[in-house]
C-alpha positions in Angstrom: 127.9 79.0 154.9 131.6 79.7 154.2 134.0 77.3 152.5 136.1 77.1 155.7 133.0 76.4 157.9 132.0 73.6 155.5 135.4 71.9 155.6 135.5 72.2 159.4 132.1 70.8 160.1 131.6 68.1 157.5 134.0 65.3 157.7 132.8 63.4 154.6 133.1 66.4 152.4 136.5 67.3 153.9 137.9 63.9 152.8 136.3 64.2 149.4 137.7 67.7 148.9 141.2 66.7 150.1 141.3 63.9 147.6 140.1 66.1 144.9 142.9 68.7 145.5 145.7 66.1 145.3 144.2 64.1 142.4 143.4 67.1 140.2 146.9 68.6 140.7 148.2 65.2 139.7 146.0 65.3 136.6 147.7 68.6 135.5 151.1 67.1 136.1 150.1 64.4 133.7 148.8 66.9 131.1 151.9 69.0 131.1 154.2 66.0 131.0 152.2 64.3 128.1 152.1 67.3 125.9 155.7 68.3 126.6 156.9 64.7 125.9 154.9 64.5 122.7 156.4 67.7 121.4 159.9 66.7 122.5 159.7 63.3 120.7 157.9 64.4 117.5 158.1 68.2 117.3 154.5 68.1 115.9 151.6 70.1 117.2 149.3 67.8 115.3 150.3 65.0 117.7 149.1 67.1 120.6 145.7 67.7 118.9 145.6 63.9 118.3 146.1 63.2 122.0 143.3 65.5 122.9 141.0 63.8 120.4 142.0 60.3 121.6 140.9 61.4 125.1 137.6 62.7 123.8 136.8 59.7 121.7 137.3 57.2 124.5 135.3 59.2 127.1 132.2 59.0 124.9 131.5 55.3 125.4 132.5 55.6 129.1 129.7 58.0 129.9 126.7 55.7 129.3 128.5 52.8 131.0 129.5 54.9 134.0 126.0 56.3 134.4 124.3 52.9 134.5 126.8 51.4 136.9 126.7 54.5 139.2 122.9 54.1 139.5 123.0 50.4 139.9 126.0 49.7 142.2 127.7 51.3 145.2 129.0 54.7 144.0 131.7 54.8 146.6 133.2 51.5 145.5 133.0 52.5 141.8 134.9 55.7 142.6 137.6 53.8 144.5 137.9 51.3 141.6 138.2 54.2 139.1 141.1 55.7 141.2 142.9 52.4 141.4 142.6 51.8 137.6 143.8 55.3 136.9 146.8 54.9 139.2 147.8 51.7 137.3 147.4 53.5 133.9 149.4 56.5 135.2 152.3 54.3 136.1 152.3 52.9 132.5 153.1 56.3 131.1 156.7 55.7 132.2 156.9 53.2 129.3 156.1 56.0 126.8 159.1 58.2 127.7 161.7 56.7 125.3 161.5 58.1 121.8 159.6 56.0 119.3 156.8 55.1 121.8 154.6 58.1 121.2 151.7 55.8 120.2 151.5 54.9 123.9 150.6 58.5 124.8 147.5 58.2 122.6 146.5 54.8 124.1 147.1 55.6 127.7 145.7 59.1 127.5 142.5 57.6 126.1 142.3 54.9 128.7 142.8 57.4 131.5 139.9 59.5 130.2 137.8 56.4 129.8 138.1 55.7 133.5 137.5 59.3 134.6 133.6 59.6 134.3 133.2 56.7 136.8 134.8 59.0 139.4 133.7 62.5 138.3 130.1 61.6 137.8 130.2 59.5 140.9 131.5 62.5 142.9 128.7 64.7 141.7 126.1 61.9 142.4 127.1 61.4 146.1 127.3 65.1 146.9 123.7 65.3 148.2 124.4 62.3 150.4 127.4 63.9 152.1 126.1 67.5 152.4 123.0 68.8 154.0 120.5 70.9 152.2 122.0 74.1 153.7 125.5 72.9 152.7 124.8 71.7 149.2 125.2 74.9 147.3 128.5 75.8 149.1 129.8 72.2 148.6 129.0 72.4 144.9 130.6 75.8 144.6 133.8 74.7 146.4 134.1 71.5 144.3 134.0 73.4 141.0 136.1 76.3 142.3 138.7 73.7 143.5 138.7 72.1 140.0 139.4 75.5 138.3 142.1 76.5 140.9 143.9 73.2 140.6 144.1 73.7 136.8 145.9 77.0 137.3 148.2 75.9 140.1 148.7 72.3 138.9 149.7 73.5 135.4 152.3 75.8 136.9 153.7 73.2 139.3 153.6 70.5 136.6 155.6 72.7 134.2 158.1 73.4 136.9 158.4 69.8 137.9 158.9 68.5 134.3 161.5 71.2 133.7 163.4 70.5 136.9 163.0 66.8 137.5 161.8 65.2 134.2 158.8 63.3 133.1 159.2 60.4 135.6 158.4 62.5 138.6 155.3 63.9 137.0 153.9 60.5 136.0 154.7 59.0 139.4 153.1 61.9 141.3 150.0 61.5 139.1 149.8 57.8 140.1 150.3 58.6 143.7 147.5 61.2 143.5 145.0 58.6 142.5 146.0 56.3 145.3 145.7 59.2 147.7 142.2 60.0 146.4 141.1 56.4 146.7 142.2 56.4 150.4 140.2 59.6 151.0 137.1 58.2 149.4 137.4 55.0 151.4 136.9 57.1 154.6 133.4 58.3 153.6 130.5 57.0 155.5 126.8 57.8 155.7 123.9 55.8 157.3 122.0 55.3 154.0 125.1 54.2 152.1 126.1 55.2 148.6 123.9 53.0 146.5 120.9 54.5 144.8 117.6 53.2 146.3 116.0 51.2 143.5 113.6 48.4 143.1 115.0 45.0 142.4 116.4 44.8 138.9 114.5 42.6 136.4 116.5 40.0 134.5 116.1 41.8 131.2 117.7 45.0 132.7 120.7 43.0 134.1 121.3 41.6 130.7 120.5 44.8 128.7 121.9 47.8 130.6 121.4 49.9 127.5 117.7 50.1 128.4 118.6 51.6 131.7 120.6 54.3 130.0 117.7 55.1 127.6 115.5 55.3 130.7 117.8 58.0 131.9 117.5 59.9 128.7 113.7 59.7 128.9 113.9 61.0 132.5 115.9 64.0 131.2 113.6 64.6 128.3 110.6 64.6 130.7 112.1 67.4 132.8 112.6 70.5 130.6 114.9 72.1 133.1 117.3 69.2 133.4 117.3 68.8 129.6 117.8 72.5 129.2 120.9 72.4 131.5 122.3 69.6 129.4 121.8 71.6 126.2 123.4 74.6 127.8 126.6 72.5 128.3 126.5 71.6 124.6 126.2 75.3 123.8 129.2 76.2 125.8 131.2 73.3 124.2 130.7 74.7 120.7 133.2 77.4 121.6 134.9 75.5 124.5 136.4 72.9 122.2 137.7 75.5 119.8 139.3 77.3 122.8 141.6 74.3 123.5 143.3 75.2 120.2 142.6 78.9 119.9 144.4 79.8 123.1 147.6 78.4 121.7 147.1 80.1 118.3 146.4 83.5 119.9 149.3 83.3 122.3 151.8 82.1 119.7 150.7 83.4 116.3 148.2 86.3 116.8 150.1 88.1 119.5 153.6 86.6 118.8 154.3 85.8 122.5 155.2 82.2 122.2 154.8 79.7 125.0 154.7 82.5 127.6 151.8 84.1 125.9 149.9 80.8 125.7 150.4 80.3 129.5 149.2 83.8 130.3 146.0 83.4 128.3 145.3 80.1 130.0 146.2 81.6 133.4 143.8 84.6 132.8 141.0 82.1 131.8 141.7 80.2 135.0 141.6 83.4 137.1 138.3 84.3 135.5 136.8 80.9 136.4 137.9 81.3 140.0 136.4 84.7 140.3 133.2 83.6 138.7 133.0 80.6 141.1 133.4 82.8 144.2 130.8 85.2 142.9 128.3 82.4 142.1 128.7 80.9 145.6 127.8 84.2 147.2 124.8 85.2 145.0 123.5 81.6 144.4 122.5 81.0 148.0 120.0 83.9 147.9 118.8 83.6 144.3 115.2 82.7 143.5 114.4 80.1 140.8 113.1 82.9 138.5 116.3 85.0 139.0 118.4 81.9 138.4 116.8 81.4 134.9 117.4 85.0 134.0 121.0 84.8 135.2 121.8 82.0 132.9 120.7 84.0 129.9 122.8 86.9 131.1 125.8 84.6 131.7 125.8 83.4 128.1 125.3 86.8 126.6 128.4 87.9 128.6 130.3 84.8 127.8 129.7 84.8 124.1 130.1 88.6 123.7 133.3 88.6 125.7 134.6 85.7 123.6 134.0 87.7 120.4 135.7 90.7 121.9 138.7 88.5 122.9 138.9 87.3 119.3 139.1 90.9 118.0 141.2 92.4 120.8 143.8 94.9 119.4 146.3 94.2 122.2 147.4 91.2 124.3 146.2 92.9 127.5 142.7 93.4 126.2 142.6 89.8 125.0 143.5 88.6 128.5 140.8 90.9 130.1 138.1 89.7 127.8 138.9 86.0 128.1 138.9 86.3 131.9 135.4 87.9 131.8 134.2 85.3 129.4 135.3 82.5 131.7 133.9 84.2 134.8 130.4 84.1 133.1 130.9 80.4 132.3 131.8 79.7 136.0 128.7 81.4 137.3 126.5 79.4 134.9 128.2 76.2 135.8 127.9 76.6 139.5 124.2 77.7 139.3 123.3 74.9 136.9 124.9 72.2 138.9 123.3 73.4 142.1 119.9 73.0 140.3 120.7 69.5 139.2 121.8 68.5 142.7 118.4 69.8 144.0 116.1 68.4 141.4 117.6 65.2 140.0 116.3 62.0 141.7 118.9 60.0 143.5 118.4 56.9 141.3 119.0 58.9 138.1 121.9 61.1 139.2 124.7 58.9 137.8 123.1 58.8 134.4 122.2 62.5 134.3 125.7 63.7 135.2 127.5 61.2 133.0 125.2 62.0 130.0 125.8 65.7 130.3 129.5 65.0 130.5 129.3 62.8 127.4 127.3 65.4 125.4 129.9 68.1 126.4 132.8 66.0 125.2 131.1 65.0 122.0 130.5 68.6 121.1 134.0 69.6 122.1 135.5 66.9 119.9 133.5 68.3 116.9 134.6 71.8 117.8 138.2 70.9 118.2 138.2 68.8 115.0 136.7 71.5 112.9 139.1 74.1 114.4 142.1 71.9 113.7 141.1 71.3 110.1 140.5 75.0 109.2 143.1 76.6 111.4 145.7 76.7 108.6 143.2 78.2 106.1 141.0 80.6 108.3 142.2 83.3 110.6 142.1 82.5 114.3 140.2 85.8 114.9 137.4 84.7 112.6 137.2 81.3 114.2 137.1 82.9 117.6 134.3 85.3 116.6 132.2 82.5 115.2 132.7 80.4 118.4 131.6 83.3 120.5 128.4 83.9 118.4 127.6 80.2 118.7 127.9 80.3 122.4 125.7 83.4 122.6 122.9 81.6 120.8 122.6 79.5 123.9 121.3 82.6 125.7 118.7 83.1 123.0 117.3 79.6 123.2 117.3 79.5 127.0 115.7 82.9 127.2 113.0 82.0 124.7 112.2 78.8 126.6 112.0 80.8 129.9 109.9 83.5 128.4 107.4 81.0 127.1 107.1 79.2 130.4 108.9 76.0 129.1 111.4 75.8 132.1 109.2 75.2 135.1 110.8 74.2 138.4 110.7 70.5 139.0 109.9 69.0 142.4 112.8 69.1 144.8 114.6 65.7 144.8 117.8 66.7 146.7 118.8 65.7 150.1 117.1 67.2 153.2 119.1 68.1 156.3 117.6 65.3 158.4 118.6 62.7 155.9 122.3 63.0 156.6 124.2 62.1 159.7 127.9 63.0 159.6 130.0 60.4 161.4 133.3 60.7 163.1 135.1 63.5 164.9 134.6 66.7 163.0 138.0 68.0 164.0 139.8 65.2 162.1 
């Protein structure tokens, strides 16, 4: 199924996707405005690193809470609540514009990220409820492809908006984007609803939700494939966190191209993600489970190897080529892995599985960013990049070893079947 056919025929997904486009463009307006404002008010790159870390630290406790609530309550209502809370926080960024209030950027950025897993993990959890079995792979591919495209386009538009109209417009648009997303999610409807089918909660579980989260961890551990996919995300994050800082160092210091060079490197990384997402959508629909497992090993060999080549590139053009290839491999792995999760994770565990993987990823990225920030003034960016690439490549070794030894069997299919979904409303809306 093509992306256009999916959007035309599936009303529920069309509303979800439309809200995603607007809200994620708004997210990038916020990113550009926050980092630009921090540099304008302080002139310190360390402040930017601090804002990134504040986001990461607050998203860590949010993951377990979001996972339990998404598997306990109505996921649609939680997503709407997340959007409304984020809209209120986005408005408060206006208070941080005057000089001397930089501390608000740390606080508000962290709060914004704390509220995000309630929406992002919820969106992943409801996907099998709003897409049929035949649509699921295409829906997953388009969701991730849209995320990567909006990073590229939203960053460009956000930069132009801040330069032309100032910070207020960027923060106001970000707040509007969350309200728009909430309105779109409110239009979703399926017969079975958006609450996971679970037995009545015992009194001890209501009082002690931590046990529910631990139950989710046990569920992941009992399925080698699901646990393996989570650990693959950790493997990527060992280099992915460093990249948040390395891209700036390579553009500005290694290749002496300033802000323009930084933007080009990020842009090439974004183009690579988009190309990889399109490729994964086409090949993933026809790929057997055995071929999928081999493809993941190949993806991480290509990703890690290309990252090393990026770090040692003699020219700026070669660096852009290698980082684009590296990110293409990451995109293929991400689309294929998420499709497997959507097919095999039971409905009453989806919230906890997706939020746990997001938490693990952020936790590793924080460590990666922190180490990179601490040693960046003492160790060359090329060496840091090479080590990051090698670390990412080890993911392929562990995954390949587990597959070779038969430790990644295919779990029972737990995703949605076509007859389980009835799409309501006029499909031409």
